[in-house]
DRENDO-1510 file (C-alpha; in Angstrom, 1 decimal, always signed):
<recs>
REC; n; res; u; v; w
REC; 1; UNK; -120.6; -73.7; +173.7 .
REC; 2; UNK; -118.6; -71.5; +176.2 .
REC; 3; UNK; -115.4; -70.9; +174.6 .
REC; 4; UNK; -114.5; -69.5; +171.0 .
REC; 5; UNK; -111.5; -69.2; +169.7 .
REC; 6; UNK; -110.5; -65.3; +168.4 .
REC; 7; UNK; -108.4; -65.2; +165.2 .
REC; 8; UNK; -108.0; -61.9; +163.6 .
REC; 9; UNK; -109.0; -62.1; +160.0 .
REC; 10; UNK; -105.7; -62.6; +157.9 .
REC; 11; UNK; -103.2; -63.4; +160.3 .
REC; 12; UNK; -101.3; -66.9; +159.7 .
REC; 13; UNK; -103.3; -69.4; +162.4 .
REC; 14; UNK; -100.7; -70.2; +165.1 .
REC; 15; UNK; -99.0; -73.6; +165.8 .
REC; 16; UNK; -100.1; -74.9; +169.5 .
REC; 17; UNK; -102.0; -72.5; +171.3 .
REC; 18; UNK; -105.0; -69.6; +170.0 .
REC; 19; UNK; -104.0; -65.7; +169.8 .
REC; 20; UNK; -107.2; -65.2; +171.8 .
REC; 21; UNK; -109.9; -67.2; +173.6 .
REC; 22; UNK; -113.4; -65.7; +174.6 .
REC; 23; UNK; -115.1; -67.4; +177.5 .
REC; 24; UNK; -118.2; -67.0; +179.9 .
REC; 25; UNK; -118.7; -69.0; +183.3 .
REC; 26; UNK; -116.9; -69.6; +186.2 .
REC; 27; UNK; -113.5; -68.6; +186.7 .
REC; 28; UNK; -110.8; -70.6; +188.1 .
REC; 29; UNK; -107.0; -69.4; +188.7 .
REC; 30; UNK; -104.3; -71.9; +188.9 .
REC; 31; UNK; -101.6; -70.7; +190.5 .
REC; 32; UNK; -97.8; -71.8; +189.2 .
REC; 33; UNK; -97.2; -75.4; +189.1 .
REC; 34; UNK; -93.7; -77.3; +188.7 .
REC; 35; UNK; -92.7; -80.2; +187.7 .
REC; 36; UNK; -93.0; -82.2; +191.0 .
REC; 37; UNK; -95.2; -84.7; +192.1 .
REC; 38; UNK; -98.2; -84.8; +194.6 .
REC; 39; UNK; -95.7; -85.2; +197.1 .
REC; 40; UNK; -93.7; -82.1; +196.0 .
REC; 41; UNK; -91.1; -84.1; +195.2 .
REC; 42; UNK; -88.8; -84.1; +191.8 .
REC; 43; UNK; -89.0; -87.3; +190.2 .
REC; 44; UNK; -87.0; -85.6; +187.3 .
REC; 45; UNK; -84.7; -83.0; +186.3 .
REC; 46; UNK; -85.3; -83.7; +182.7 .
REC; 47; UNK; -87.4; -80.3; +181.4 .
REC; 48; UNK; -89.9; -82.1; +179.0 .
REC; 49; UNK; -91.0; -84.4; +181.6 .
REC; 50; UNK; -91.1; -81.7; +184.4 .
REC; 51; UNK; -93.2; -79.8; +181.6 .
REC; 52; UNK; -95.5; -83.6; +181.5 .
REC; 53; UNK; -95.6; -83.3; +185.5 .
REC; 54; UNK; -96.5; -79.4; +185.2 .
REC; 55; UNK; -99.3; -80.1; +183.1 .
REC; 56; UNK; -100.6; -82.3; +184.7 .
REC; 57; UNK; -100.5; -80.9; +188.0 .
REC; 58; UNK; -102.7; -78.0; +186.1 .
REC; 59; UNK; -105.3; -80.1; +185.1 .
REC; 60; UNK; -105.5; -81.8; +188.2 .
REC; 61; UNK; -106.2; -78.6; +190.1 .
REC; 62; UNK; -108.9; -77.1; +187.1 .
REC; 63; UNK; -110.6; -80.7; +187.9 .
REC; 64; UNK; -110.7; -80.2; +191.5 .
REC; 65; UNK; -112.8; -77.1; +190.7 .
REC; 66; UNK; -114.7; -79.8; +188.7 .
REC; 67; UNK; -113.6; -78.3; +185.6 .
REC; 68; UNK; -111.6; -80.0; +182.6 .
REC; 69; UNK; -109.0; -79.8; +180.2 .
REC; 70; UNK; -111.3; -78.0; +177.5 .
REC; 71; UNK; -112.3; -75.3; +180.1 .
REC; 72; UNK; -108.3; -73.6; +180.8 .
REC; 73; UNK; -108.5; -70.8; +178.2 .
REC; 74; UNK; -104.9; -69.3; +179.4 .
REC; 75; UNK; -101.6; -70.6; +180.0 .
REC; 76; UNK; -98.3; -69.1; +181.1 .
REC; 77; UNK; -94.8; -70.4; +180.9 .
REC; 78; UNK; -91.8; -69.8; +182.7 .
REC; 79; UNK; -89.2; -71.2; +181.7 .
REC; 80; UNK; -85.0; -71.3; +183.0 .
REC; 81; UNK; -83.7; -72.0; +179.5 .
REC; 82; UNK; -85.2; -70.8; +176.4 .
REC; 83; UNK; -82.8; -72.5; +173.8 .
REC; 84; UNK; -83.7; -75.8; +176.1 .
REC; 85; UNK; -86.6; -75.2; +175.1 .
REC; 86; UNK; -86.3; -74.4; +171.7 .
REC; 87; UNK; -84.3; -77.1; +170.6 .
REC; 88; UNK; -86.9; -79.5; +172.6 .
REC; 89; UNK; -90.0; -78.3; +170.8 .
REC; 90; UNK; -91.3; -81.7; +169.1 .
REC; 91; UNK; -90.7; -83.7; +172.8 .
REC; 92; UNK; -92.6; -81.0; +174.1 .
REC; 93; UNK; -95.7; -81.1; +171.7 .
REC; 94; UNK; -95.8; -84.8; +172.0 .
REC; 95; UNK; -95.8; -84.5; +176.0 .
REC; 96; UNK; -98.4; -81.7; +175.9 .
REC; 97; UNK; -101.0; -83.6; +173.5 .
REC; 98; UNK; -100.4; -86.6; +176.0 .
REC; 99; UNK; -101.8; -83.9; +178.8 .
REC; 100; UNK; -104.0; -81.9; +177.2 .
REC; 101; UNK; -104.8; -83.9; +173.6 .
REC; 102; UNK; -105.3; -81.1; +170.9 .
REC; 103; UNK; -106.7; -78.0; +173.1 .
REC; 104; UNK; -104.8; -75.0; +172.4 .
REC; 105; UNK; -105.6; -72.1; +174.8 .
REC; 106; UNK; -104.2; -68.9; +175.1 .
REC; 107; UNK; -100.3; -68.9; +175.8 .
REC; 108; UNK; -97.4; -66.9; +176.7 .
REC; 109; UNK; -93.6; -68.7; +177.5 .
REC; 110; UNK; -91.1; -66.5; +179.0 .
REC; 111; UNK; -87.5; -67.0; +180.4 .
REC; 112; UNK; -86.9; -66.3; +183.8 .
REC; 113; UNK; -83.6; -65.8; +185.6 .
REC; 114; UNK; -84.2; -68.2; +188.2 .
REC; 115; UNK; -87.3; -70.3; +189.8 .
REC; 116; UNK; -88.4; -70.6; +193.6 .
REC; 117; UNK; -87.7; -74.1; +193.6 .
REC; 118; UNK; -83.9; -74.4; +192.8 .
REC; 119; UNK; -84.8; -78.0; +190.8 .
REC; 120; UNK; -87.6; -76.6; +188.8 .
REC; 121; UNK; -86.8; -75.9; +185.3 .
REC; 122; UNK; -90.6; -74.6; +184.3 .
REC; 123; UNK; -93.4; -73.0; +186.1 .
REC; 124; UNK; -96.7; -72.9; +184.3 .
REC; 125; UNK; -99.9; -70.7; +185.2 .
REC; 126; UNK; -103.6; -71.5; +183.8 .
REC; 127; UNK; -106.9; -69.7; +184.2 .
REC; 128; UNK; -109.8; -72.0; +183.4 .
REC; 129; UNK; -113.3; -70.9; +182.7 .
REC; 130; UNK; -116.0; -73.3; +183.6 .
REC; 131; UNK; -119.3; -73.2; +182.5 .
REC; 132; UNK; -122.1; -71.9; +184.8 .
REC; 133; UNK; -124.9; -73.2; +182.6 .
</recs>
């Protein structure tokens, strides 16, 4: 196994992410992906649907590097509206599982003042570690 979840003894297990991941292999750094399609067009202004598209875009880039979902070890989510994110967590969890299954890398989520693309509500960066053995 090239990836190991790190969970400090006595800590409550996180839901939907890992506190830490240990990994060995070829590192792939995916630049921030937003909720537009492969032609750089937004099909929706809905946060949940943009998250689904941004996750799909991240996975597509990892797959282009001969990786898979399980090789994703870290995600950083940049959100315009924390309140909407928190209010829609159940819906977000469903689309997350649609794209990522039950794979939960180390994650951070932060609210930002704005994103470069006006229509974007979320931007997600990913790091993957693809086994070299």
